[in-house]
N, C-alpha and C positions, 0 to 999 in steps of 0.2 A: 161787722159789715156783712150783709147778706145779698146774694145775687141769685135769683131764681133762674133755673135752666142755664146756668153759665159756669164758667170756670173762673177761678181767681188767678190773676197774674200779679205777682209781687215784684216790686222794683225797689232797690235800695239806692237812695239819692241822699248824699251827705249825711248818712246815718239815720235817715228817716224812711220808714217803709211806706210806700204808696201802693194802693191796690186799685185795680181796674176791673170792671166787669165786662166780659165779652160773652154775648149770647151766641153760642155755637149752635147753629141749626143743623141737626142731623135729620136723616130721612123721616124719623118718627116725629120730629118737631115741625116739619113743613106744614102739616095739617093745622097745627095751632097758629102758625104764622099766617096762614090763609084765613082761618076762622076769626082770629082776634088780632088783626094787624095793629090796632091802636096800642096794644100792650108793648109794642116794640119801638114806638116813636121815642126818639131821644136816647135810645140804648144802642150800644155797639153790637151789630149783628154780623156773624160770620157764616157764610154758606158757600156751597159749591155751585158754580154757574158757568155759562158760556157767554162771553162778552163780545160785542161788536160795536165799533165806532159808527155812530149815526143810526144805530138800531137796525133790526132786520128789514124794516120797511124804508129806512133812510129818513125817517121823520123825527129823529131824536138829535138834539143839538150836540150832546156829548156822547156818552156811551150807554148802551143798553145791555144789561146782563140778565139772563133768563135761566130758570131751572126747568127741569123736565116736568115739574109738578105744578106749574102755573104761578110762580112767583117771579116778578120782574123787578129790576132795579134800573131806574133812569138816573144817571149821575152826570154832573157837569164835567167832571175830570176824574182821572185815575192816576195813581202813583204805584210804583216808581216809573220813571221815564222809559226804562227798558221794557216794561209791560206794554206801553204804547207802541213801541217798535215791534214787539212780538204780535200784537193784534193787527198791525198794519201789514205784516209779512206772513210768518209761519201759521198764525192763527186767524188770518183774515176770514171774515164771514162766520165767526163763531165756531171755528173748528176745534178749539182747545178748551177743556174744562179747567177752571181756575178756582182758587179759594178767594172769595171777595169779602172784605171787611168794610162795613159802612155804618153810618149813623143816620137812619131815616128821619127827615123832618116833616114829611107828609106822605100820604098814600091815597090811592084811589082804587076802585074796583071796576073792571070792565067785563062786559059780557059779549063784546064784539071782536076782541082781538083773536081769541081762539074759539073755534066752533065747539059747542056742547059743554063749555065750562066757563066759569068766571075766573079771571086772573086778578091778582093783587099786584099793583104797581107802586113800589116804594120810590120816593124821591130823596136824593142825597146830594149834597154839594160835591163831595169827593168820595172815592172808594180806593182802598188799598188792595192790590191784586198780587197774588203769588201763584206760582205754578208748581 
């Protein structure tokens, strides 16, 4: 099994080893994530981001997570439930950086969200968040 730009996670279930690829996006990989977002569709991506229920502008139905480098994630839901509570209280308005793991099913590029740069917006059904 090969996974480019990822780590391997091994799990032992009933004597059978299962492997999963998680593409951990480090600061040096953000540029590739922006240049070639199609490579990440259907892969599990992990990145550091700031998340807000409803998005920064209040126009997202679920949660919006953003990096400082112009990568956005719009997700319908996040897990676990205590992360939702934290975003509603201590981290309201995107005050806390979190590790966000998600599998994007689509993306778009916008030149109007942030002045002077294009941003990539990934879409995912759900995202796992940890602090």
